[in-house]
C-alpha positions as a Markdown table, in Angstrom:
| # | Residue | x | y | z |
|---|---|---|---|---|
| 1 | Met | 16.3 | -49.8 | -34.6 |
| 2 | Ser | 15.0 | -53.0 | -36.4 |
| 3 | Ile | 12.7 | -55.1 | -34.4 |
| 4 | Pro | 12.1 | -58.6 | -35.9 |
| 5 | Thr | 8.5 | -59.6 | -36.6 |
| 6 | Ala | 6.9 | -62.9 | -37.5 |
| 7 | Pro | 3.5 | -64.3 | -38.3 |
| 8 | Pro | 1.8 | -65.2 | -35.0 |
| 9 | Arg | 2.0 | -69.0 | -35.7 |
| 10 | Lys | 5.6 | -69.0 | -36.8 |
| 11 | Ala | 7.8 | -70.5 | -34.1 |
| 12 | Leu | 11.2 | -69.0 | -33.4 |
| 13 | Pro | 14.0 | -71.1 | -34.7 |
| 14 | Leu | 15.8 | -73.5 | -32.3 |
| 15 | Leu | 19.5 | -73.2 | -31.7 |
| 16 | Ser | 21.3 | -76.4 | -32.6 |
| 17 | Pro | 23.1 | -78.4 | -29.9 |
| 18 | Ala | 26.4 | -77.2 | -31.3 |
| 19 | Gln | 25.3 | -73.6 | -31.1 |
| 20 | Ile | 24.1 | -74.1 | -27.5 |
| 21 | Ser | 27.4 | -75.7 | -26.5 |
| 22 | Gly | 29.1 | -72.5 | -27.7 |
| 23 | Leu | 27.1 | -70.4 | -25.3 |
| 24 | Lys | 28.3 | -69.4 | -21.8 |
| 25 | Pro | 27.2 | -72.2 | -19.5 |
| 26 | Glu | 25.1 | -69.8 | -17.4 |
| 27 | Leu | 23.2 | -68.7 | -20.6 |
| 28 | Ala | 22.7 | -72.3 | -21.8 |
| 29 | Asp | 21.1 | -73.2 | -18.4 |
| 30 | Val | 17.6 | -72.0 | -18.9 |
| 31 | Ile | 16.7 | -71.8 | -15.1 |
| 32 | Glu | 18.3 | -69.4 | -12.6 |
| 33 | Tyr | 17.1 | -68.7 | -9.1 |
| 34 | Arg | 16.9 | -65.0 | -8.5 |
| 35 | Lys | 15.6 | -63.0 | -5.5 |
| 36 | Ser | 12.3 | -62.2 | -7.3 |
| 37 | Gly | 11.8 | -65.8 | -8.4 |
| 38 | Leu | 12.9 | -68.9 | -10.2 |
| 39 | Ser | 13.7 | -67.5 | -13.6 |
| 40 | Leu | 13.0 | -69.3 | -16.9 |
| 41 | Asn | 14.9 | -68.1 | -19.9 |
| 42 | Trp | 14.4 | -70.5 | -22.9 |
| 43 | Ile | 14.8 | -67.7 | -25.5 |
| 44 | Val | 17.9 | -65.6 | -25.9 |
| 45 | Gly | 18.7 | -62.7 | -28.1 |
| 46 | Cys | 17.4 | -59.1 | -28.0 |
| 47 | Pro | 17.6 | -56.2 | -30.5 |
| 48 | Leu | 16.8 | -53.4 | -28.0 |
| 49 | Asp | 20.5 | -52.8 | -27.2 |
| 50 | Cys | 20.3 | -51.0 | -23.8 |
| 51 | Arg | 24.0 | -50.6 | -23.1 |
| 52 | Tyr | 23.7 | -51.4 | -19.4 |
| 53 | Cys | 21.9 | -54.7 | -20.0 |
| 54 | Val | 22.7 | -57.8 | -17.9 |
| 55 | Arg | 23.2 | -59.6 | -21.2 |
| 56 | His | 26.8 | -58.4 | -21.0 |
| 57 | Leu | 27.3 | -60.8 | -18.1 |
| 58 | Phe | 26.4 | -63.8 | -20.3 |
| 59 | Asp | 28.6 | -62.7 | -23.3 |
| 60 | Asn | 25.6 | -62.5 | -25.6 |
| 61 | Phe | 25.0 | -58.7 | -25.9 |
| 62 | Glu | 25.8 | -59.0 | -29.7 |
| 63 | Met | 23.1 | -61.7 | -30.1 |
| 64 | Thr | 20.3 | -59.5 | -31.3 |
| 65 | Val | 18.0 | -62.0 | -33.0 |
| 66 | Pro | 15.8 | -64.1 | -30.6 |
| 67 | Arg | 16.3 | -67.8 | -30.8 |
| 68 | Arg | 14.9 | -70.7 | -28.6 |
| 69 | Leu | 17.1 | -73.0 | -26.6 |
| 70 | Met | 14.3 | -75.5 | -26.4 |
| 71 | Arg | 10.6 | -75.9 | -27.2 |
| 72 | Asp | 8.0 | -74.2 | -25.0 |
| 73 | His | 6.6 | -77.4 | -23.5 |
| 74 | Glu | 10.1 | -78.6 | -22.7 |
| 75 | Ala | 10.8 | -75.3 | -20.9 |
| 76 | Val | 7.7 | -75.8 | -18.8 |
| 77 | Ile | 8.6 | -79.4 | -17.9 |
| 78 | Arg | 12.1 | -78.2 | -17.0 |
| 79 | Leu | 10.7 | -75.5 | -14.7 |
| 80 | Ile | 8.1 | -77.5 | -12.8 |
| 81 | Gly | 10.6 | -80.4 | -12.4 |
| 82 | His | 13.3 | -78.1 | -11.0 |
| 83 | Pro | 14.3 | -79.2 | -7.4 |
| 84 | Tyr | 13.6 | -75.6 | -6.1 |
| 85 | Phe | 10.1 | -75.3 | -7.7 |
| 86 | Arg | 7.2 | -75.5 | -5.2 |
| 87 | Pro | 3.7 | -75.4 | -6.7 |
| 88 | His | 1.7 | -72.3 | -5.6 |
| 89 | Thr | 4.7 | -71.0 | -3.6 |
| 90 | Thr | 7.8 | -70.3 | -5.6 |
| 91 | Pro | 7.7 | -66.9 | -7.4 |
| 92 | Leu | 8.5 | -67.2 | -11.1 |
| 93 | Gln | 10.0 | -64.9 | -13.7 |
| 94 | Leu | 9.8 | -65.5 | -17.4 |
| 95 | Leu | 12.4 | -64.2 | -20.0 |
| 96 | Asn | 14.0 | -61.6 | -17.8 |
| 97 | Arg | 17.7 | -61.8 | -18.6 |
| 98 | Ala | 18.3 | -62.5 | -22.3 |
| 99 | Thr | 15.4 | -61.0 | -24.3 |
| 100 | Asp | 12.3 | -58.8 | -23.9 |
| 101 | Pro | 9.2 | -61.0 | -23.5 |
| 102 | Met | 6.9 | -58.6 | -25.4 |
| 103 | Leu | 8.9 | -58.5 | -28.7 |
| 104 | Pro | 6.6 | -59.5 | -31.5 |
| 105 | Val | 8.4 | -62.8 | -32.2 |
| 106 | Val | 8.8 | -63.7 | -28.6 |
| 107 | Lys | 5.4 | -63.0 | -27.0 |
| 108 | Pro | 3.6 | -66.0 | -28.7 |
| 109 | His | 6.0 | -68.3 | -26.9 |
| 110 | Leu | 5.6 | -66.3 | -23.6 |
| 111 | Phe | 1.8 | -66.7 | -23.9 |
| 112 | Asn | 2.1 | -70.4 | -24.7 |
| 113 | Val | 4.2 | -71.1 | -21.6 |
| 114 | Leu | 1.8 | -69.0 | -19.5 |
| 115 | Arg | -1.1 | -71.1 | -20.8 |
| 116 | Gln | 0.6 | -74.3 | -19.9 |
| 117 | Leu | 1.4 | -73.1 | -16.4 |
| 118 | Asp | -2.1 | -71.8 | -15.8 |
| 119 | Gly | -3.6 | -74.9 | -17.3 |
| 120 | Arg | -2.0 | -76.9 | -14.5 |
| 121 | Gly | -3.9 | -74.8 | -11.9 |
| 122 | Leu | -0.8 | -73.2 | -10.5 |
| 123 | Thr | -1.2 | -70.1 | -8.5 |
| 124 | Asn | 2.4 | -69.0 | -8.3 |
| 125 | His | 3.4 | -65.4 | -8.7 |
| 126 | Val | 4.7 | -64.9 | -12.2 |
| 127 | Leu | 6.7 | -61.8 | -13.1 |
| 128 | Ile | 7.1 | -60.5 | -16.6 |
| 129 | Ile | 9.4 | -57.5 | -17.2 |
| 130 | Thr | 9.2 | -55.5 | -20.5 |
| 131 | Arg | 10.1 | -52.1 | -21.9 |
| 132 | Trp | 8.5 | -52.8 | -25.3 |
| 133 | Arg | 5.0 | -52.4 | -26.8 |
| 134 | Val | 2.0 | -53.9 | -25.2 |
| 135 | Thr | -1.3 | -53.8 | -27.0 |
| 136 | Pro | -4.9 | -54.1 | -25.8 |
| 137 | Gln | -5.0 | -57.5 | -27.5 |
| 138 | Asp | -2.0 | -58.5 | -25.4 |
| 139 | Cys | -3.9 | -57.4 | -22.3 |
| 140 | Ala | -6.8 | -59.6 | -23.3 |
| 141 | Val | -4.5 | -62.6 | -23.3 |
| 142 | Leu | -2.9 | -61.6 | -20.0 |
| 143 | Asn | -6.4 | -61.3 | -18.5 |
| 144 | Ser | -7.4 | -64.8 | -19.7 |
| 145 | Phe | -5.2 | -66.7 | -17.2 |
| 146 | Arg | -7.4 | -67.8 | -14.3 |
| 147 | His | -5.0 | -69.1 | -11.7 |
| 148 | Leu | -1.5 | -67.5 | -12.0 |
| 149 | Arg | -0.9 | -64.4 | -10.0 |
| 150 | Leu | 0.5 | -62.4 | -12.9 |
| 151 | Thr | 2.4 | -59.1 | -12.8 |
| 152 | Val | 3.8 | -57.1 | -15.7 |
| 153 | Leu | 6.6 | -54.8 | -14.7 |
| 154 | Val | 7.2 | -52.0 | -17.2 |
| 155 | Thr | 10.8 | -50.8 | -17.1 |
| 156 | His | 10.9 | -47.0 | -17.6 |
| 157 | Ser | 14.1 | -44.9 | -17.1 |
| 158 | Asn | 13.5 | -41.7 | -19.1 |
| 159 | Ile | 17.2 | -41.9 | -20.1 |
| 160 | Gln | 17.5 | -39.5 | -23.0 |
| 161 | Asp | 21.1 | -40.4 | -24.0 |
| 162 | Thr | 20.6 | -42.8 | -26.9 |
| 163 | Arg | 24.2 | -43.9 | -26.6 |
| 164 | Ile | 23.1 | -45.5 | -23.4 |
| 165 | Glu | 19.5 | -46.4 | -24.1 |
| 166 | Pro | 18.4 | -46.4 | -27.7 |
| 167 | Val | 14.8 | -47.4 | -26.8 |
| 168 | Asp | 12.5 | -44.4 | -26.5 |
| 169 | Ser | 11.1 | -44.4 | -23.0 |
| 170 | Arg | 7.7 | -43.2 | -24.4 |
| 171 | Ile | 7.2 | -46.7 | -25.6 |
| 172 | Ala | 7.3 | -48.1 | -22.1 |
| 173 | Ala | 5.1 | -45.2 | -20.8 |
| 174 | Thr | 2.4 | -46.0 | -23.4 |
| 175 | Ser | 2.6 | -49.7 | -22.5 |
| 176 | Leu | 2.2 | -48.9 | -18.9 |
| 177 | Arg | -0.9 | -46.9 | -19.4 |
| 178 | Thr | -2.4 | -49.6 | -21.7 |
| 179 | Leu | -1.7 | -52.3 | -19.2 |
| 180 | Tyr | -3.2 | -50.4 | -16.3 |
| 181 | Glu | -6.3 | -49.4 | -18.3 |
| 182 | His | -7.1 | -53.0 | -19.2 |
| 183 | Ala | -6.0 | -54.8 | -16.1 |
| 184 | Glu | -8.5 | -57.3 | -14.7 |
| 185 | Arg | -6.8 | -60.5 | -13.5 |
| 186 | Tyr | -3.2 | -59.3 | -13.8 |
| 187 | Arg | -1.4 | -56.3 | -12.1 |
| 188 | Thr | 1.1 | -53.9 | -13.5 |
| 189 | Val | 4.0 | -52.2 | -11.8 |
| 190 | Leu | 6.1 | -49.2 | -12.9 |
| 191 | Tyr | 9.7 | -50.4 | -12.7 |
| 192 | Trp | 11.5 | -47.0 | -12.4 |
| 193 | Arg | 15.0 | -48.1 | -13.2 |
| 194 | Pro | 17.9 | -47.8 | -13.5 |
| 195 | Ile | 18.2 | -44.5 | -11.7 |
| 196 | Val | 21.6 | -43.0 | -12.3 |
| 197 | Pro | 22.8 | -39.7 | -10.8 |
| 198 | Gly | 23.2 | -37.0 | -13.5 |
| 199 | Leu | 21.6 | -39.2 | -16.1 |
| 200 | Asn | 18.0 | -39.4 | -15.2 |
| 201 | Asp | 17.4 | -38.1 | -11.7 |
| 202 | Ser | 16.5 | -34.5 | -12.5 |
| 203 | Asp | 13.4 | -32.8 | -11.2 |
| 204 | Ala | 11.8 | -33.3 | -14.6 |
| 205 | Asp | 12.7 | -37.1 | -14.4 |
| 206 | Ile | 11.1 | -37.3 | -11.0 |
| 207 | Glu | 8.0 | -35.5 | -12.1 |
| 208 | Arg | 7.7 | -37.9 | -15.0 |
| 209 | Ala | 7.9 | -40.9 | -12.7 |
| 210 | Lys | 5.2 | -39.3 | -10.4 |
| 211 | Glu | 2.8 | -38.9 | -13.4 |
| 212 | Leu | 3.4 | -42.5 | -14.5 |
| 213 | Ser | 3.0 | -43.8 | -11.0 |
| 214 | Arg | -0.7 | -43.0 | -11.2 |
| 215 | His | -1.0 | -45.5 | -14.0 |
| 216 | Ala | 0.3 | -48.5 | -12.1 |
| 217 | His | -0.8 | -50.6 | -9.2 |
| 218 | Ala | 2.6 | -50.0 | -7.6 |
| 219 | Thr | 5.9 | -48.3 | -8.4 |
| 220 | Val | 9.3 | -49.8 | -7.6 |
| 221 | Phe | 12.5 | -47.8 | -7.9 |
| 222 | Thr | 16.1 | -49.1 | -8.0 |
| 223 | Gly | 19.6 | -48.4 | -9.2 |
| 224 | Leu | 22.0 | -49.8 | -11.7 |
| 225 | Phe | 23.9 | -53.1 | -12.0 |
| 226 | Phe | 27.4 | -52.0 | -13.0 |
| 227 | Arg | 29.5 | -55.1 | -13.2 |
| 228 | Glu | 33.0 | -55.3 | -14.7 |
| 229 | Glu | 31.7 | -56.8 | -17.9 |
| 230 | Ile | 29.4 | -53.8 | -18.4 |
| 231 | Ala | 32.2 | -51.3 | -17.4 |
| 232 | Ala | 34.5 | -53.0 | -20.0 |
| 233 | Tyr | 31.8 | -52.5 | -22.7 |
| 234 | Tyr | 31.5 | -48.8 | -21.8 |
| 235 | Arg | 35.3 | -48.3 | -22.0 |
| 236 | Asp | 35.6 | -50.2 | -25.3 |
| 237 | His | 32.9 | -48.1 | -26.9 |
| 238 | Gly | 33.8 | -44.7 | -25.4 |
| 239 | Leu | 30.7 | -44.4 | -23.3 |
| 240 | Pro | 30.6 | -42.2 | -20.2 |
| 241 | Ala | 30.9 | -44.4 | -17.2 |
| 242 | Pro | 28.2 | -43.8 | -14.6 |
| 243 | Tyr | 30.5 | -44.8 | -11.7 |
| 244 | Gln | 34.3 | -45.2 | -11.2 |
| 245 | Glu | 33.8 | -48.5 | -9.4 |
| 246 | Thr | 31.9 | -51.7 | -10.2 |
| 247 | Ala | 29.9 | -53.7 | -7.7 |
| 248 | Arg | 28.2 | -57.0 | -7.2 |
| 249 | Arg | 24.9 | -55.4 | -6.1 |
| 250 | Lys | 22.9 | -52.6 | -7.6 |
| 251 | Ile | 24.2 | -49.0 | -7.1 |
| 252 | Leu | 21.9 | -46.3 | -5.9 |
| 253 | Pro | 23.7 | -43.6 | -3.8 |
| 254 | Glu | 22.2 | -42.4 | -0.6 |
| 255 | Asp | 21.8 | -38.8 | -1.6 |
| 256 | Thr | 20.0 | -39.8 | -4.8 |
| 257 | Glu | 17.5 | -41.9 | -2.9 |
| 258 | Gln | 16.9 | -39.1 | -0.4 |
| 259 | Arg | 16.1 | -36.7 | -3.2 |
| 260 | Leu | 13.6 | -39.1 | -4.7 |
| 261 | Leu | 12.0 | -39.8 | -1.3 |
| 262 | Ala | 11.8 | -36.1 | -0.4 |
| 263 | Ala | 9.8 | -35.5 | -3.6 |
| 264 | Phe | 7.6 | -38.5 | -2.8 |
| 265 | Ser | 6.9 | -37.5 | 0.8 |
| 266 | Gln | 6.0 | -33.9 | -0.1 |
| 267 | Asp | 3.4 | -34.8 | -2.7 |
| 268 | Ser | 0.4 | -37.0 | -1.9 |
| 269 | Ser | -0.4 | -37.5 | -5.6 |
| 270 | Trp | 2.2 | -40.2 | -6.0 |
| 271 | Gly | 1.1 | -43.8 | -6.3 |
| 272 | Ala | 2.5 | -46.4 | -3.8 |
| 273 | Leu | 6.3 | -46.4 | -3.9 |
| 274 | Phe | 8.5 | -49.3 | -2.9 |
| 275 | Arg | 12.3 | -50.1 | -2.7 |
| 276 | Lys | 12.0 | -53.8 | -3.5 |
| 277 | Thr | 10.4 | -55.6 | -6.4 |
| 278 | Ser | 8.6 | -58.2 | -4.3 |
| 279 | Cys | 7.2 | -55.5 | -2.0 |
| 280 | Gly | 5.6 | -53.8 | -5.0 |
| 281 | Val | 4.3 | -57.0 | -6.5 |
| 282 | Ala | 2.8 | -58.1 | -3.2 |
| 283 | Tyr | 1.1 | -54.8 | -2.7 |
| 284 | Ala | -0.4 | -54.8 | -6.2 |
| 285 | His | -2.0 | -58.2 | -5.4 |
| 286 | Gly | -3.1 | -57.3 | -1.9 |
| 287 | Glu | -0.7 | -59.8 | -0.3 |
| 288 | Ala | 2.2 | -59.8 | 2.2 |
| 289 | Asp | 5.7 | -59.6 | 0.7 |
| 290 | Tyr | 6.8 | -63.1 | -0.1 |
| 291 | Asn | 10.5 | -62.2 | 0.5 |
| 292 | Gly | 9.9 | -61.4 | 4.2 |
| 293 | His | 11.3 | -57.8 | 4.0 |
| 294 | Phe | 9.2 | -56.8 | 7.0 |
| 295 | Gly | 12.2 | -57.9 | 9.2 |
| 296 | Ile | 14.3 | -55.2 | 7.7 |
| 297 | Gln | 12.2 | -52.4 | 9.3 |
| 298 | Glu | 14.0 | -49.5 | 7.7 |
| 299 | Leu | 12.8 | -50.8 | 4.3 |
| 300 | Cys | 9.2 | -50.3 | 5.3 |
| 301 | Asp | 9.3 | -46.6 | 6.1 |
| 302 | Ile | 7.8 | -45.6 | 2.8 |
| 303 | Cys | 5.2 | -48.4 | 2.6 |
| 304 | Pro | 1.5 | -47.7 | 2.8 |
| 305 | Pro | 0.1 | -48.5 | 6.3 |
| 306 | Glu | -2.2 | -51.2 | 5.0 |
| 307 | Gln | 0.7 | -53.0 | 3.4 |
| 308 | Ile | 2.8 | -52.8 | 6.6 |
| 309 | Ala | -0.2 | -54.4 | 8.4 |
| 310 | Arg | -0.4 | -57.2 | 5.9 |
| 311 | Cys | 3.3 | -58.0 | 6.1 |
| 312 | Gln | 3.3 | -57.8 | 9.9 |
| 313 | Ala | 0.4 | -60.2 | 10.1 |
| 314 | Ala | 2.1 | -62.8 | 7.8 |
| 315 | Trp | 5.7 | -62.4 | 9.2 |
| 316 | Val | 6.6 | -65.2 | 11.5 |
| 317 | Lys | 10.0 | -65.8 | 12.9 |
| 318 | Pro | 10.9 | -69.5 | 12.0 |
| 319 | Glu | 12.1 | -72.0 | 14.5 |
| 320 | Leu | 15.9 | -72.4 | 14.5 |
| 321 | Thr | 15.6 | -76.2 | 14.5 |
| 322 | Gln | 13.5 | -76.3 | 11.3 |
| 323 | Val | 15.7 | -73.7 | 9.6 |
| 324 | Thr | 18.8 | -75.6 | 10.6 |
| 325 | Gln | 17.5 | -78.9 | 9.3 |
| 326 | Glu | 16.6 | -77.4 | 5.9 |
| 327 | Ala | 19.8 | -75.3 | 5.6 |
| 328 | Arg | 22.0 | -78.3 | 6.4 |
| 329 | Gly | 20.1 | -80.3 | 3.8 |
| 330 | Leu | 21.0 | -77.7 | 1.2 |
| 331 | Gly | 24.7 | -77.7 | 2.2 |
| 332 | Ala | 25.0 | -74.9 | 4.8 |
| 333 | Ser | 28.2 | -74.9 | 6.9 |
| 334 | Gly | 29.1 | -73.1 | 10.0 |
| 335 | Pro | 26.7 | -71.5 | 12.5 |
| 336 | Ile | 23.1 | -70.9 | 11.5 |
| 337 | Glu | 21.3 | -68.0 | 13.1 |
| 338 | Val | 17.7 | -66.8 | 13.1 |
| 339 | Asn | 17.6 | -63.2 | 14.4 |
| 340 | Asp | 14.8 | -60.6 | 14.3 |
| 341 | Arg | 15.8 | -59.5 | 10.8 |
| 342 | Ala | 16.9 | -62.5 | 8.9 |
| 343 | Ile | 18.1 | -66.1 | 8.7 |
| 344 | Val | 21.9 | -66.0 | 8.5 |
| 345 | Val | 23.9 | -68.8 | 7.0 |
| 346 | Glu | 27.3 | -69.7 | 5.7 |
| 347 | Gly | 28.3 | -71.9 | 2.7 |
| 348 | Leu | 25.2 | -71.4 | 0.6 |
| 349 | Asp | 25.0 | -69.7 | -2.8 |
| 350 | Glu | 22.1 | -67.5 | -3.7 |
| 351 | Pro | 19.8 | -70.2 | -5.1 |
| 352 | Pro | 19.5 | -72.2 | -1.9 |
| 353 | Arg | 19.3 | -69.0 | 0.2 |
| 354 | Tyr | 16.4 | -67.9 | -2.0 |
| 355 | Tyr | 14.8 | -71.3 | -1.6 |
| 356 | Leu | 14.9 | -70.9 | 2.2 |
| 357 | Gln | 13.7 | -67.3 | 1.9 |
| 358 | His | 10.7 | -68.1 | -0.2 |
| 359 | Gly | 9.8 | -71.1 | 1.8 |
| 360 | Phe | 9.9 | -69.4 | 5.2 |
| 361 | Gly | 8.8 | -65.9 | 4.0 |
| 362 | Tyr | 11.8 | -64.6 | 5.9 |
| 363 | Gln | 15.0 | -62.9 | 4.7 |
| 364 | Cys | 18.0 | -65.2 | 4.3 |
| 365 | His | 21.4 | -63.6 | 4.2 |
| 366 | Asp | 25.0 | -64.8 | 3.7 |
| 367 | Arg | 27.1 | -64.0 | 6.7 |
| 368 | Ala | 30.1 | -63.2 | 4.4 |
| 369 | Lys | 28.0 | -60.7 | 2.4 |
| 370 | Pro | 26.1 | -58.7 | 5.1 |
| 371 | His | 23.2 | -56.3 | 4.3 |
| 372 | Arg | 24.2 | -53.0 | 5.8 |
| 373 | Tyr | 21.7 | -50.9 | 7.7 |
| 374 | Arg | 19.7 | -48.6 | 5.5 |
| 375 | Gln | 21.6 | -49.6 | 2.3 |
| 376 | His | 18.8 | -52.0 | 1.5 |
| 377 | Gly | 21.0 | -54.7 | 0.1 |
| 378 | Arg | 22.6 | -52.3 | -2.4 |
| 379 | Ala | 26.3 | -51.7 | -3.1 |
| 380 | Pro | 28.2 | -49.4 | -0.6 |
| 381 | Ile | 29.1 | -46.9 | -3.4 |
| 382 | Gly | 27.7 | -43.6 | -2.4 |
| 383 | Trp | 26.8 | -44.6 | 1.2 |
| 384 | Thr | 28.4 | -43.3 | 4.4 |
| 385 | Ala | 30.0 | -46.1 | 6.4 |
| 386 | Gly | 28.7 | -46.7 | 9.9 |
| 387 | Asn | 25.3 | -45.0 | 9.3 |
| 388 | Gly | 23.5 | -47.3 | 11.7 |
| 389 | Pro | 23.7 | -50.6 | 13.6 |
| 390 | Pro | 25.1 | -53.6 | 11.9 |
| 391 | Ala | 22.6 | -55.7 | 10.0 |
| 392 | Ala | 22.5 | -59.3 | 9.1 |
């Protein structure tokens, strides 16, 4: 695998307006609101070639050389001027959908944007996700930011089939240990993903995750996005499909989760384990979950008692009148409900729902796409229907 390098002061080339116009509109738009935060992606192109990558969704999987859509300072201005950005409140993600932020040619731009955000005194959560090499020198830069609540999530799957994941998982394991050893102002999370039955869920894989969990401030486990675009790539390239169906949400079958949790519950040497990214990030920083998952009580059954206490203390059911006013202002139609689990709305896409969710610290669900009890917002594949009371 050829990983591009560049002198530290050499900026990545900018795509021309004509090149940008040829991109899928969702890729050309550098800001996307995701559940874990307002996501800024001003650099596209990645050589790591993980076959299940979400880059398939943006029709740019073959774009292997990183390029900038705009200059770093322009990206910062675009971010802080976004209508959904709230200083000190909105969680942020940098470079999490179209490249790896720690590639040698990318990380100078990552650090530049972090400096500009931190220089404004912003205390927002900032999430960086990588599976590439992190050095002690990188850790020194990450420790230099005084205001941002910075978390580096290291993706580690232990998938051995190089047809599916060409990147050696030992690279991520080394980066995780390095980050944890040098952490002062930032926190690091083991992102154990994607877990796929029969591919990387053996006893040896679980034992590996347990060992690595001791080198992280928290561990988050999750399944696989397997959308139609990814399934088509697998078919076209003769790769073994992990599932016979595709789904809008991540897939992690019930029996797989139960095996993982059984191993976790029987061994006290694990680090703290979480089902949701924001739960792990919040725990690592000693804060309550900013996504308000405490309302979904069955999510919390593996959380450390001290984290449950934090989340319970911060979790406040919002007033229906205020929720209605804000939701209507964002375009909500139909009935609006605030129950003991979530705000439930109609007519709002994900970005405005996440805006409400992060503003109130309370889950916000679409009535047409309900979160089923104990499925934890995952796809229904591999779950028994009717395994509990209906959820919002």
